[in-house]
All heavy atoms as a GROMACS GRO file, in nm:
protein
  640
    1MET      N    1   6.822   7.729   8.370
    1MET     CA    2   6.780   7.653   8.256
    1MET      C    3   6.896   7.626   8.160
    1MET      O    4   6.916   7.514   8.116
    1MET     CB    5   6.665   7.730   8.189
    1MET     CG    6   6.618   7.674   8.060
    1MET     SD    7   6.552   7.511   8.087
    1MET     CE    8   6.599   7.439   7.936
    2LEU      N    9   6.968   7.733   8.126
    2LEU     CA   10   7.080   7.715   8.033
    2LEU      C   11   7.189   7.628   8.094
    2LEU      O   12   7.254   7.552   8.022
    2LEU     CB   13   7.136   7.850   7.991
    2LEU     CG   14   7.046   7.930   7.897
    2LEU    CD1   15   7.104   8.067   7.869
    2LEU    CD2   16   7.021   7.856   7.768
    3GLN      N   17   7.207   7.636   8.224
    3GLN     CA   18   7.306   7.551   8.289
    3GLN      C   19   7.266   7.405   8.278
    3GLN      O   20   7.350   7.318   8.256
    3GLN     CB   21   7.324   7.591   8.436
    3GLN     CG   22   7.435   7.514   8.505
    3GLN     CD   23   7.572   7.535   8.442
    3GLN    OE1   24   7.608   7.647   8.408
    3GLN    NE2   25   7.647   7.428   8.425
    4LEU      N   26   7.137   7.378   8.289
    4LEU     CA   27   7.086   7.241   8.273
    4LEU      C   28   7.116   7.189   8.132
    4LEU      O   29   7.162   7.076   8.116
    4LEU     CB   30   6.936   7.237   8.300
    4LEU     CG   31   6.865   7.105   8.275
    4LEU    CD1   32   6.919   6.996   8.368
    4LEU    CD2   33   6.716   7.120   8.293
    5ILE      N   34   7.091   7.272   8.031
    5ILE     CA   35   7.119   7.232   7.893
    5ILE      C   36   7.268   7.204   7.878
    5ILE      O   37   7.308   7.103   7.819
    5ILE     CB   38   7.073   7.340   7.794
    5ILE    CG1   39   6.921   7.348   7.792
    5ILE    CG2   40   7.126   7.311   7.653
    5ILE    CD1   41   6.866   7.463   7.712
    6ARG      N   42   7.350   7.292   7.930
    6ARG     CA   43   7.496   7.275   7.920
    6ARG      C   44   7.540   7.146   7.988
    6ARG      O   45   7.619   7.069   7.934
    6ARG     CB   46   7.569   7.394   7.981
    6ARG     CG   47   7.718   7.388   7.964
    6ARG     CD   48   7.783   7.521   8.006
    6ARG     NE   49   7.924   7.516   7.978
    6ARG     CZ   50   8.015   7.465   8.059
    6ARG    NH1   51   7.980   7.417   8.176
    6ARG    NH2   52   8.143   7.465   8.026
    7ASP      N   53   7.487   7.121   8.107
    7ASP     CA   54   7.521   6.998   8.180
    7ASP      C   55   7.481   6.873   8.101
    7ASP      O   56   7.555   6.775   8.097
    7ASP     CB   57   7.455   6.996   8.318
    7ASP     CG   58   7.512   7.102   8.412
    7ASP    OD1   59   7.620   7.156   8.384
    7ASP    OD2   60   7.445   7.130   8.513
    8MET      N   61   7.366   6.878   8.037
    8MET     CA   62   7.319   6.764   7.958
    8MET      C   63   7.408   6.745   7.835
    8MET      O   64   7.438   6.632   7.797
    8MET     CB   65   7.173   6.783   7.918
    8MET     CG   66   7.080   6.766   8.036
    8MET     SD   67   6.904   6.801   8.011
    8MET     CE   68   6.872   6.771   7.843
    9LEU      N   69   7.448   6.855   7.771
    9LEU     CA   70   7.538   6.845   7.656
    9LEU      C   71   7.670   6.782   7.695
    9LEU      O   72   7.724   6.697   7.624
    9LEU     CB   73   7.561   6.983   7.594
    9LEU     CG   74   7.445   7.042   7.516
    9LEU    CD1   75   7.476   7.186   7.477
    9LEU    CD2   76   7.414   6.960   7.394
   10ILE      N   77   7.722   6.822   7.808
   10ILE     CA   78   7.848   6.767   7.855
   10ILE      C   79   7.832   6.618   7.886
   10ILE      O   80   7.913   6.535   7.844
   10ILE     CB   81   7.899   6.843   7.978
   10ILE    CG1   82   7.942   6.985   7.936
   10ILE    CG2   83   8.014   6.769   8.045
   10ILE    CD1   84   7.967   7.077   8.054
   11LYS      N   85   7.725   6.585   7.956
   11LYS     CA   86   7.706   6.446   8.000
   11LYS      C   87   7.673   6.352   7.884
   11LYS      O   88   7.732   6.244   7.873
   11LYS     CB   89   7.593   6.440   8.103
   11LYS     CG   90   7.570   6.302   8.159
   11LYS     CD   91   7.467   6.303   8.269
   11LYS     CE   92   7.446   6.163   8.325
   11LYS     NZ   93   7.348   6.161   8.433
   12TYR      N   94   7.580   6.392   7.798
   12TYR     CA   95   7.529   6.299   7.697
   12TYR      C   96   7.591   6.317   7.558
   12TYR      O   97   7.582   6.229   7.475
   12TYR     CB   98   7.377   6.311   7.685
   12TYR     CG   99   7.308   6.270   7.812
   12TYR    CD1  100   7.250   6.363   7.896
   12TYR    CD2  101   7.303   6.136   7.850
   12TYR    CE1  102   7.187   6.326   8.014
   12TYR    CE2  103   7.242   6.097   7.967
   12TYR     CZ  104   7.184   6.192   8.048
   12TYR     OH  105   7.123   6.154   8.164
   13ARG      N  106   7.651   6.433   7.533
   13ARG     CA  107   7.705   6.460   7.400
   13ARG      C  108   7.855   6.486   7.401
   13ARG      O  109   7.913   6.511   7.298
   13ARG     CB  110   7.634   6.580   7.338
   13ARG     CG  111   7.493   6.551   7.300
   13ARG     CD  112   7.498   6.445   7.199
   13ARG     NE  113   7.372   6.423   7.132
   13ARG     CZ  114   7.346   6.311   7.072
   13ARG    NH1  115   7.432   6.214   7.072
   13ARG    NH2  116   7.234   6.294   7.010
   14ASN      N  117   7.915   6.482   7.519
   14ASN     CA  118   8.058   6.505   7.531
   14ASN      C  119   8.097   6.639   7.469
   14ASN      O  120   8.197   6.651   7.399
   14ASN     CB  121   8.139   6.391   7.469
   14ASN     CG  122   8.284   6.393   7.515
   14ASN    OD1  123   8.315   6.447   7.621
   14ASN    ND2  124   8.371   6.334   7.437
   15ILE      N  125   8.012   6.737   7.490
   15ILE     CA  126   8.038   6.872   7.441
   15ILE      C  127   8.050   6.961   7.564
   15ILE      O  128   7.954   6.976   7.639
   15ILE     CB  129   7.923   6.922   7.352
   15ILE    CG1  130   7.906   6.830   7.232
   15ILE    CG2  131   7.948   7.065   7.307
   15ILE    CD1  132   7.783   6.861   7.148
   16GLY      N  133   8.166   7.017   7.586
   16GLY     CA  134   8.186   7.097   7.706
   16GLY      C  135   8.223   7.240   7.677
   16GLY      O  136   8.289   7.305   7.756
   17TYR      N  137   8.180   7.289   7.564
   17TYR     CA  138   8.215   7.425   7.527
   17TYR      C  139   8.147   7.526   7.618
   17TYR      O  140   8.036   7.506   7.662
   17TYR     CB  141   8.173   7.453   7.382
   17TYR     CG  142   8.233   7.357   7.284
   17TYR    CD1  143   8.154   7.261   7.222
   17TYR    CD2  144   8.368   7.361   7.253
   17TYR    CE1  145   8.209   7.172   7.132
   17TYR    CE2  146   8.423   7.272   7.163
   17TYR     CZ  147   8.343   7.179   7.102
   17TYR     OH  148   8.398   7.091   7.014
   18ASN      N  149   8.217   7.635   7.642
   18ASN     CA  150   8.158   7.746   7.718
   18ASN      C  151   8.080   7.832   7.619
   18ASN      O  152   8.134   7.925   7.560
   18ASN     CB  153   8.268   7.826   7.787
   18ASN     CG  154   8.210   7.934   7.876
   18ASN    OD1  155   8.089   7.935   7.902
   18ASN    ND2  156   8.293   8.023   7.922
   19LEU      N  157   7.956   7.799   7.600
   19LEU     CA  158   7.874   7.866   7.499
   19LEU      C  159   7.833   8.004   7.547
   19LEU      O  160   7.787   8.020   7.660
   19LEU     CB  161   7.750   7.782   7.470
   19LEU     CG  162   7.777   7.639   7.424
   19LEU    CD1  163   7.646   7.562   7.413
   19LEU    CD2  164   7.851   7.637   7.292
   20GLN      N  165   7.851   8.100   7.462
   20GLN     CA  166   7.815   8.238   7.494
   20GLN      C  167   7.698   8.279   7.404
   20GLN      O  168   7.717   8.314   7.289
   20GLN     CB  169   7.935   8.330   7.470
   20GLN     CG  170   8.056   8.297   7.554
   20GLN     CD  171   8.030   8.317   7.702
   20GLN    OE1  172   7.967   8.415   7.742
   20GLN    NE2  173   8.077   8.225   7.783
   21PHE      N  174   7.578   8.271   7.457
   21PHE     CA  175   7.459   8.306   7.381
   21PHE      C  176   7.421   8.451   7.408
   21PHE      O  177   7.429   8.497   7.523
   21PHE     CB  178   7.341   8.216   7.419
   21PHE     CG  179   7.361   8.072   7.386
   21PHE    CD1  180   7.375   7.977   7.484
   21PHE    CD2  181   7.365   8.031   7.254
   21PHE    CE1  182   7.392   7.843   7.453
   21PHE    CE2  183   7.382   7.897   7.220
   21PHE     CZ  184   7.396   7.804   7.320
   22ASN      N  185   7.373   8.518   7.303
   22ASN     CA  186   7.319   8.652   7.328
   22ASN      C  187   7.175   8.635   7.376
   22ASN      O  188   7.122   8.524   7.380
   22ASN     CB  189   7.330   8.740   7.202
   22ASN     CG  190   7.246   8.689   7.085
   22ASN    OD1  191   7.137   8.635   7.103
   22ASN    ND2  192   7.298   8.707   6.964
   23GLU      N  193   7.112   8.744   7.412
   23GLU     CA  194   6.978   8.736   7.471
   23GLU      C  195   6.875   8.677   7.374
   23GLU      O  196   6.789   8.599   7.415
   23GLU     CB  197   6.932   8.874   7.519
   23GLU     CG  198   7.007   8.924   7.641
   23GLU     CD  199   7.000   8.824   7.757
   23GLU    OE1  200   6.891   8.775   7.789
   23GLU    OE2  201   7.107   8.798   7.817
   24GLN      N  202   6.886   8.710   7.247
   24GLN     CA  203   6.792   8.654   7.149
   24GLN      C  204   6.810   8.503   7.137
   24GLN      O  205   6.713   8.428   7.132
   24GLN     CB  206   6.811   8.721   7.013
   24GLN     CG  207   6.712   8.669   6.910
   24GLN     CD  208   6.734   8.729   6.773
   24GLN    OE1  209   6.836   8.791   6.747
   24GLN    NE2  210   6.639   8.712   6.684
   25GLN      N  211   6.933   8.457   7.135
   25GLN     CA  212   6.960   8.314   7.127
   25GLN      C  213   6.910   8.242   7.252
   25GLN      O  214   6.854   8.132   7.243
   25GLN     CB  215   7.109   8.289   7.108
   25GLN     CG  216   7.161   8.332   6.972
   25GLN     CD  217   7.311   8.333   6.965
   25GLN    OE1  218   7.379   8.369   7.061
   25GLN    NE2  219   7.365   8.292   6.850
   26LYS      N  220   6.929   8.304   7.366
   26LYS     CA  221   6.879   8.244   7.491
   26LYS      C  222   6.728   8.230   7.488
   26LYS      O  223   6.673   8.128   7.529
   26LYS     CB  224   6.920   8.329   7.611
   26LYS     CG  225   7.067   8.324   7.642
   26LYS     CD  226   7.098   8.417   7.759
   26LYS     CE  227   7.247   8.426   7.785
   26LYS     NZ  228   7.277   8.520   7.895
   27GLU      N  229   6.661   8.333   7.439
   27GLU     CA  230   6.515   8.329   7.431
   27GLU      C  231   6.470   8.220   7.334
   27GLU      O  232   6.375   8.146   7.362
   27GLU     CB  233   6.461   8.466   7.387
   27GLU     CG  234   6.311   8.471   7.372
   27GLU     CD  235   6.234   8.443   7.500
   27GLU    OE1  236   6.284   8.472   7.610
   27GLU    OE2  237   6.122   8.390   7.490
   28LEU      N  238   6.537   8.207   7.221
   28LEU     CA  239   6.500   8.102   7.124
   28LEU      C  240   6.523   7.963   7.182
   28LEU      O  241   6.441   7.873   7.162
   28LEU     CB  242   6.580   8.120   6.995
   28LEU     CG  243   6.540   8.240   6.908
   28LEU    CD1  244   6.639   8.258   6.794
   28LEU    CD2  245   6.398   8.225   6.856
   29LEU      N  246   6.633   7.945   7.252
   29LEU     CA  247   6.657   7.815   7.317
   29LEU      C  248   6.550   7.784   7.421
   29LEU      O  249   6.503   7.670   7.430
   29LEU     CB  250   6.795   7.814   7.384
   29LEU     CG  251   6.913   7.789   7.293
   29LEU    CD1  252   7.043   7.813   7.369
   29LEU    CD2  253   6.909   7.649   7.237
   30GLN      N  254   6.511   7.885   7.497
   30GLN     CA  255   6.408   7.866   7.598
   30GLN      C  256   6.276   7.829   7.532
   30GLN      O  257   6.205   7.737   7.576
   30GLN     CB  258   6.390   7.991   7.684
   30GLN     CG  259   6.293   7.973   7.798
   30GLN     CD  260   6.341   7.872   7.901
   30GLN    OE1  261   6.452   7.884   7.951
   30GLN    NE2  262   6.259   7.774   7.933
   31GLN      N  263   6.241   7.897   7.423
   31GLN     CA  264   6.117   7.866   7.350
   31GLN      C  265   6.122   7.724   7.294
   31GLN      O  266   6.023   7.651   7.300
   31GLN     CB  267   6.095   7.966   7.237
   31GLN     CG  268   6.056   8.103   7.284
   31GLN     CD  269   6.047   8.203   7.169
   31GLN    OE1  270   6.050   8.165   7.052
   31GLN    NE2  271   6.035   8.330   7.203
   32TYR      N  272   6.234   7.686   7.238
   32TYR     CA  273   6.251   7.551   7.183
   32TYR      C  274   6.231   7.446   7.293
   32TYR      O  275   6.158   7.348   7.275
   32TYR     CB  276   6.391   7.539   7.122
   32TYR     CG  277   6.423   7.403   7.066
   32TYR    CD1  278   6.368   7.361   6.945
   32TYR    CD2  279   6.508   7.316   7.132
   32TYR    CE1  280   6.397   7.236   6.893
   32TYR    CE2  281   6.538   7.191   7.081
   32TYR     CZ  282   6.482   7.152   6.962
   32TYR     OH  283   6.511   7.028   6.911
   33TYR      N  284   6.293   7.469   7.407
   33TYR     CA  285   6.278   7.377   7.520
   33TYR      C  286   6.132   7.372   7.565
   33TYR      O  287   6.076   7.264   7.586
   33TYR     CB  288   6.368   7.420   7.635
   33TYR     CG  289   6.344   7.339   7.760
   33TYR    CD1  290   6.404   7.215   7.776
   33TYR    CD2  291   6.259   7.385   7.860
   33TYR    CE1  292   6.381   7.139   7.890
   33TYR    CE2  293   6.235   7.310   7.974
   33TYR     CZ  294   6.296   7.187   7.988
   33TYR     OH  295   6.271   7.112   8.099
   34ASP      N  296   6.070   7.488   7.582
   34ASP     CA  297   5.932   7.495   7.630
   34ASP      C  298   5.836   7.422   7.538
   34ASP      O  299   5.748   7.348   7.583
   34ASP     CB  300   5.887   7.640   7.648
   34ASP     CG  301   5.960   7.711   7.761
   34ASP    OD1  302   6.021   7.644   7.846
   34ASP    OD2  303   5.957   7.837   7.762
   35VAL      N  304   5.851   7.440   7.408
   35VAL     CA  305   5.762   7.374   7.311
   35VAL      C  306   5.781   7.223   7.316
   35VAL      O  307   5.684   7.147   7.317
   35VAL     CB  308   5.788   7.429   7.169
   35VAL    CG1  309   5.722   7.341   7.064
   35VAL    CG2  310   5.739   7.571   7.158
   36ASN      N  311   5.905   7.178   7.321
   36ASN     CA  312   5.930   7.034   7.328
   36ASN      C  313   5.879   6.976   7.459
   36ASN      O  314   5.823   6.866   7.461
   36ASN     CB  315   6.079   7.005   7.310
   36ASN     CG  316   6.118   7.007   7.165
   36ASN    OD1  317   6.090   6.914   7.092
   36ASN    ND2  318   6.181   7.115   7.122
   37ARG      N  319   5.896   7.048   7.567
   37ARG     CA  320   5.846   7.002   7.698
   37ARG      C  321   5.694   6.989   7.695
   37ARG      O  322   5.637   6.890   7.743
   37ARG     CB  323   5.891   7.100   7.806
   37ARG     CG  324   5.853   7.063   7.947
   37ARG     CD  325   5.944   6.954   7.996
   37ARG     NE  326   5.860   6.839   8.025
   37ARG     CZ  327   5.902   6.718   8.051
   37ARG    NH1  328   6.029   6.692   8.052
   37ARG    NH2  329   5.821   6.620   8.075
   38LEU      N  330   5.628   7.088   7.639
   38LEU     CA  331   5.482   7.084   7.628
   38LEU      C  332   5.437   6.965   7.544
   38LEU      O  333   5.344   6.894   7.580
   38LEU     CB  334   5.430   7.215   7.566
   38LEU     CG  335   5.280   7.222   7.541
   38LEU    CD1  336   5.201   7.209   7.671
   38LEU    CD2  337   5.245   7.350   7.468
   39LEU      N  338   5.504   6.943   7.433
   39LEU     CA  339   5.469   6.830   7.347
   39LEU      C  340   5.486   6.697   7.420
   39LEU      O  341   5.398   6.611   7.416
   39LEU     CB  342   5.555   6.833   7.220
   39LEU     CG  343   5.526   6.725   7.116
   39LEU    CD1  344   5.381   6.725   7.074
   39LEU    CD2  345   5.617   6.743   6.997
   40VAL      N  346   5.596   6.681   7.490
   40VAL     CA  347   5.619   6.558   7.566
   40VAL      C  348   5.514   6.543   7.676
   40VAL      O  349   5.460   6.433   7.697
   40VAL     CB  350   5.762   6.555   7.625
   40VAL    CG1  351   5.779   6.442   7.724
   40VAL    CG2  352   5.864   6.542   7.512
   41ASP      N  353   5.483   6.651   7.746
   41ASP     CA  354   5.380   6.644   7.850
   41ASP      C  355   5.245   6.603   7.792
   41ASP      O  356   5.173   6.522   7.851
   41ASP     CB  357   5.367   6.780   7.922
   41ASP     CG  358   5.485   6.812   8.010
   41ASP    OD1  359   5.567   6.719   8.040
   41ASP    OD2  360   5.500   6.930   8.050
   42CYS      N  361   5.210   6.658   7.676
   42CYS     CA  362   5.084   6.621   7.612
   42CYS      C  363   5.084   6.474   7.571
   42CYS      O  364   4.985   6.403   7.592
   42CYS     CB  365   5.060   6.709   7.489
   42CYS     SG  366   5.021   6.880   7.528
   43LEU      N  367   5.196   6.429   7.514
   43LEU     CA  368   5.204   6.288   7.475
   43LEU      C  369   5.194   6.196   7.596
   43LEU      O  370   5.129   6.091   7.590
   43LEU     CB  371   5.335   6.262   7.401
   43LEU     CG  372   5.346   6.323   7.261
   43LEU    CD1  373   5.488   6.309   7.210
   43LEU    CD2  374   5.247   6.260   7.166
   44ASN      N  375   5.255   6.235   7.706
   44ASN     CA  376   5.251   6.152   7.826
   44ASN      C  377   5.116   6.152   7.894
   44ASN      O  378   5.083   6.059   7.968
   44ASN     CB  379   5.360   6.196   7.924
   44ASN     CG  380   5.498   6.158   7.876
   44ASN    OD1  381   5.516   6.063   7.802
   44ASN    ND2  382   5.597   6.233   7.919
   45SER      N  383   5.036   6.254   7.870
   45SER     CA  384   4.904   6.258   7.933
   45SER      C  385   4.795   6.198   7.844
   45SER      O  386   4.683   6.178   7.889
   45SER     CB  387   4.867   6.402   7.970
   45SER     OG  388   4.849   6.480   7.853
   46ALA      N  389   4.829   6.167   7.720
   46ALA     CA  390   4.731   6.110   7.627
   46ALA      C  391   4.700   5.966   7.666
   46ALA      O  392   4.787   5.892   7.711
   46ALA     CB  393   4.784   6.116   7.484
   47ALA      N  394   4.575   5.927   7.647
   47ALA     CA  395   4.535   5.791   7.679
   47ALA      C  396   4.599   5.691   7.582
   47ALA      O  397   4.638   5.582   7.622
   47ALA     CB  398   4.382   5.779   7.672
   48TYR      N  399   4.610   5.729   7.457
   48TYR     CA  400   4.671   5.640   7.358
   48TYR      C  401   4.750   5.724   7.259
   48TYR      O  402   4.700   5.824   7.208
   48TYR     CB  403   4.565   5.559   7.283
   48TYR     CG  404   4.626   5.478   7.171
   48TYR    CD1  405   4.697   5.362   7.199
   48TYR    CD2  406   4.615   5.517   7.039
   48TYR    CE1  407   4.756   5.288   7.098
   48TYR    CE2  408   4.673   5.443   6.937
   48TYR     CZ  409   4.744   5.328   6.967
   48TYR     OH  410   4.802   5.255   6.867
   49VAL      N  411   4.871   5.683   7.234
   49VAL     CA  412   4.956   5.748   7.135
   49VAL      C  413   5.008   5.638   7.043
   49VAL      O  414   5.059   5.536   7.090
   49VAL     CB  415   5.074   5.823   7.202
   49VAL    CG1  416   5.165   5.884   7.099
   49VAL    CG2  417   5.022   5.928   7.299
   50THR      N  418   4.997   5.660   6.914
   50THR     CA  419   5.039   5.558   6.819
   50THR      C  420   5.190   5.537   6.825
   50THR      O  421   5.265   5.627   6.865
   50THR     CB  422   5.001   5.597   6.674
   50THR    OG1  423   5.077   5.713   6.638
   50THR    CG2  424   4.853   5.624   6.661
   51PRO      N  425   5.235   5.419   6.786
   51PRO     CA  426   5.380   5.392   6.784
   51PRO      C  427   5.458   5.490   6.696
   51PRO      O  428   5.570   5.526   6.729
   51PRO     CB  429   5.389   5.250   6.730
   51PRO     CG  430   5.257   5.187   6.765
   51PRO     CD  431   5.157   5.299   6.754
   52ILE      N  432   5.398   5.534   6.587
   52ILE     CA  433   5.466   5.630   6.500
   52ILE      C  434   5.491   5.762   6.573
   52ILE      O  435   5.599   5.820   6.565
   52ILE     CB  436   5.386   5.653   6.370
   52ILE    CG1  437   5.386   5.526   6.286
   52ILE    CG2  438   5.439   5.771   6.292
   52ILE    CD1  439   5.295   5.530   6.167
   53VAL      N  440   5.393   5.807   6.648
   53VAL     CA  441   5.409   5.931   6.724
   53VAL      C  442   5.514   5.912   6.833
   53VAL      O  443   5.595   6.002   6.859
   53VAL     CB  444   5.275   5.979   6.782
   53VAL    CG1  445   5.294   6.097   6.875
   53VAL    CG2  446   5.178   6.014   6.670
   54ARG      N  447   5.519   5.797   6.894
   54ARG     CA  448   5.623   5.768   6.995
   54ARG      C  449   5.762   5.775   6.933
   54ARG      O  450   5.856   5.821   6.996
   54ARG     CB  451   5.601   5.632   7.060
   54ARG     CG  452   5.487   5.629   7.156
   54ARG     CD  453   5.520   5.705   7.283
   54ARG     NE  454   5.403   5.706   7.368
   54ARG     CZ  455   5.377   5.798   7.457
   54ARG    NH1  456   5.463   5.894   7.478
   54ARG    NH2  457   5.269   5.792   7.529
   55GLN      N  458   5.774   5.728   6.808
   55GLN     CA  459   5.904   5.736   6.740
   55GLN      C  460   5.945   5.882   6.722
   55GLN      O  461   6.062   5.917   6.738
   55GLN     CB  462   5.899   5.666   6.605
   55GLN     CG  463   5.891   5.517   6.615
   55GLN     CD  464   5.875   5.451   6.478
   55GLN    OE1  465   5.864   5.517   6.376
   55GLN    NE2  466   5.872   5.319   6.478
   56ILE      N  467   5.849   5.966   6.688
   56ILE     CA  468   5.878   6.109   6.672
   56ILE      C  469   5.923   6.168   6.805
   56ILE      O  470   6.020   6.244   6.810
   56ILE     CB  471   5.753   6.183   6.619
   56ILE    CG1  472   5.723   6.137   6.477
   56ILE    CG2  473   5.773   6.334   6.625
   56ILE    CD1  474   5.590   6.183   6.424
   57GLU      N  475   5.857   6.129   6.912
   57GLU     CA  476   5.894   6.180   7.044
   57GLU      C  477   6.039   6.146   7.078
   57GLU      O  478   6.112   6.228   7.131
   57GLU     CB  479   5.801   6.121   7.151
   57GLU     CG  480   5.837   6.163   7.292
   57GLU     CD  481   5.757   6.090   7.398
   57GLU    OE1  482   5.680   5.997   7.364
   57GLU    OE2  483   5.772   6.126   7.516
   58LYS      N  484   6.082   6.025   7.043
   58LYS     CA  485   6.218   5.983   7.073
   58LYS      C  486   6.322   6.065   6.998
   58LYS      O  487   6.437   6.072   7.039
   58LYS     CB  488   6.236   5.834   7.041
   58LYS     CG  489   6.159   5.744   7.134
   58LYS     CD  490   6.174   5.599   7.093
   58LYS     CE  491   6.090   5.509   7.181
   58LYS     NZ  492   6.098   5.370   7.140
   59LYS      N  493   6.281   6.126   6.886
   59LYS     CA  494   6.375   6.202   6.804
   59LYS      C  495   6.374   6.352   6.833
   59LYS      O  496   6.453   6.426   6.776
   59LYS     CB  497   6.341   6.182   6.656
   59LYS     CG  498   6.355   6.040   6.609
   59LYS     CD  499   6.312   6.030   6.465
   59LYS     CE  500   6.297   5.887   6.422
   59LYS     NZ  501   6.241   5.875   6.287
   60LEU      N  502   6.288   6.397   6.922
   60LEU     CA  503   6.269   6.540   6.942
   60LEU      C  504   6.398   6.616   6.969
   60LEU      O  505   6.422   6.720   6.909
   60LEU     CB  506   6.172   6.565   7.059
   60LEU     CG  507   6.026   6.551   7.028
   60LEU    CD1  508   5.944   6.572   7.154
   60LEU    CD2  509   5.982   6.648   6.920
   61LEU      N  510   6.478   6.570   7.058
   61LEU     CA  511   6.596   6.646   7.098
   61LEU      C  512   6.726   6.585   7.049
   61LEU      O  513   6.833   6.618   7.099
   61LEU     CB  514   6.598   6.662   7.250
   61LEU     CG  515   6.477   6.739   7.306
   61LEU    CD1  516   6.479   6.740   7.458
   61LEU    CD2  517   6.471   6.880   7.252
   62LEU      N  518   6.718   6.498   6.950
   62LEU     CA  519   6.840   6.442   6.894
   62LEU      C  520   6.914   6.546   6.811
   62LEU      O  521   6.853   6.636   6.753
   62LEU     CB  522   6.807   6.324   6.802
   62LEU     CG  523   6.763   6.194   6.868
   62LEU    CD1  524   6.730   6.091   6.760
   62LEU    CD2  525   6.869   6.140   6.960
   63ALA      N  526   7.043   6.531   6.805
   63ALA     CA  527   7.122   6.614   6.714
   63ALA      C  528   7.085   6.579   6.571
   63ALA      O  529   7.043   6.467   6.542
   63ALA     CB  530   7.270   6.590   6.738
   64ILE      N  531   7.101   6.674   6.481
   64ILE     CA  532   7.064   6.652   6.341
   64ILE      C  533   7.137   6.531   6.284
   64ILE      O  534   7.077   6.449   6.212
   64ILE     CB  535   7.092   6.778   6.258
   64ILE    CG1  536   6.993   6.887   6.299
   64ILE    CG2  537   7.081   6.750   6.109
   64ILE    CD1  538   7.019   7.021   6.237
   65ALA      N  539   7.265   6.515   6.316
   65ALA     CA  540   7.341   6.400   6.265
   65ALA      C  541   7.280   6.269   6.312
   65ALA      O  542   7.273   6.172   6.237
   65ALA     CB  543   7.487   6.410   6.308
   66ASP      N  544   7.233   6.264   6.436
   66ASP     CA  545   7.170   6.143   6.489
   66ASP      C  546   7.037   6.116   6.422
   66ASP      O  547   7.001   6.001   6.397
   66ASP     CB  548   7.153   6.153   6.640
   66ASP     CG  549   7.284   6.152   6.714
   66ASP    OD1  550   7.383   6.098   6.659
   66ASP    OD2  551   7.291   6.206   6.826
   67ILE      N  552   6.962   6.220   6.390
   67ILE     CA  553   6.835   6.204   6.321
   67ILE      C  554   6.861   6.144   6.182
   67ILE      O  555   6.790   6.053   6.139
   67ILE     CB  556   6.760   6.337   6.310
   67ILE    CG1  557   6.714   6.382   6.449
   67ILE    CG2  558   6.640   6.325   6.215
   67ILE    CD1  559   6.656   6.521   6.454
   68GLU      N  560   6.966   6.192   6.115
   68GLU     CA  561   7.000   6.138   5.984
   68GLU      C  562   7.038   5.991   5.994
   68GLU      O  563   6.999   5.911   5.908
   68GLU     CB  564   7.115   6.218   5.922
   68GLU     CG  565   7.076   6.357   5.879
   68GLU     CD  566   6.966   6.360   5.774
   68GLU    OE1  567   6.967   6.274   5.684
   68GLU    OE2  568   6.878   6.448   5.783
   69LYS      N  569   7.110   5.952   6.098
   69LYS     CA  570   7.147   5.811   6.116
   69LYS      C  571   7.022   5.725   6.134
   69LYS      O  572   7.012   5.618   6.074
   69LYS     CB  573   7.237   5.795   6.240
   69LYS     CG  574   7.377   5.846   6.221
   69LYS     CD  575   7.455   5.830   6.350
   69LYS     CE  576   7.586   5.904   6.346
   69LYS     NZ  577   7.654   5.903   6.476
   70VAL      N  578   6.929   5.773   6.215
   70VAL     CA  579   6.804   5.699   6.238
   70VAL      C  580   6.726   5.689   6.106
   70VAL      O  581   6.678   5.583   6.069
   70VAL     CB  582   6.719   5.766   6.347
   70VAL    CG1  583   6.581   5.705   6.353
   70VAL    CG2  584   6.787   5.758   6.481
   71ARG      N  585   6.717   5.799   6.036
   71ARG     CA  586   6.645   5.800   5.908
   71ARG      C  587   6.708   5.704   5.808
   71ARG      O  588   6.638   5.628   5.742
   71ARG     CB  589   6.644   5.942   5.851
   71ARG     CG  590   6.559   5.955   5.726
   71ARG     CD  591   6.555   6.097   5.674
   71ARG     NE  592   6.491   6.182   5.772
   71ARG     CZ  593   6.523   6.311   5.792
   71ARG    NH1  594   6.617   6.368   5.723
   71ARG    NH2  595   6.457   6.381   5.881
   72ASN      N  596   6.840   5.705   5.799
   72ASN     CA  597   6.909   5.616   5.707
   72ASN      C  598   6.893   5.470   5.745
   72ASN      O  599   6.877   5.384   5.660
   72ASN     CB  600   7.058   5.653   5.698
   72ASN     CG  601   7.079   5.785   5.626
   72ASN    OD1  602   6.996   5.829   5.549
   72ASN    ND2  603   7.191   5.849   5.655
   73SER      N  604   6.897   5.441   5.875
   73SER     CA  605   6.882   5.301   5.917
   73SER      C  606   6.740   5.251   5.890
   73SER      O  607   6.720   5.134   5.859
   73SER     CB  608   6.918   5.284   6.065
   73SER     OG  609   6.821   5.346   6.147
   74CYS      N  610   6.642   5.339   5.900
   74CYS     CA  611   6.504   5.300   5.871
   74CYS      C  612   6.482   5.278   5.721
   74CYS      O  613   6.408   5.190   5.682
   74CYS     CB  614   6.407   5.406   5.920
   74CYS     SG  615   6.395   5.414   6.100
   75SER      N  616   6.549   5.358   5.639
   75SER     CA  617   6.528   5.343   5.495
   75SER      C  618   6.604   5.223   5.439
   75SER      O  619   6.573   5.176   5.330
   75SER     CB  620   6.573   5.471   5.421
   75SER     OG  621   6.712   5.491   5.438
   76ASN      N  622   6.701   5.170   5.514
   76ASN     CA  623   6.776   5.053   5.469
   76ASN      C  624   6.703   4.923   5.499
   76ASN      O  625   6.748   4.818   5.462
   76ASN     CB  626   6.916   5.050   5.533
   76ASN     CG  627   7.004   5.160   5.481
   76ASN    OD1  628   6.984   5.209   5.369
   76ASN    ND2  629   7.100   5.201   5.561
   77ARG      N  630   6.592   4.931   5.568
   77ARG     CA  631   6.518   4.809   5.603
   77ARG      C  632   6.428   4.766   5.493
   77ARG      O  633   6.383   4.827   5.409
   77ARG     CB  634   6.437   4.833   5.731
   77ARG     CG  635   6.527   4.850   5.850
   77ARG     CD  636   6.444   4.870   5.973
   77ARG     NE  637   6.535   4.896   6.084
   77ARG     CZ  638   6.498   4.937   6.201
   77ARG    NH1  639   6.371   4.956   6.226
   77ARG    NH2  640   6.583   4.958   6.296
   0.00000   0.00000   0.00000
């Protein structure tokens, strides 16, 4: 699981650090992933999901800086 996260960070975020997590951090990352996965699975199985909720889904795993960019671009409209 952690290797998958690392591979995704390298591929999509150009972050290739050799992250050394302790066991508590690993467990928190796993919980974070599991909760987000469950939420996405629920959204995908729903008969109808509002556009606003879909926007939230798109932001689930964005970096904080990217979320701020999205928020700022929406408030400039």
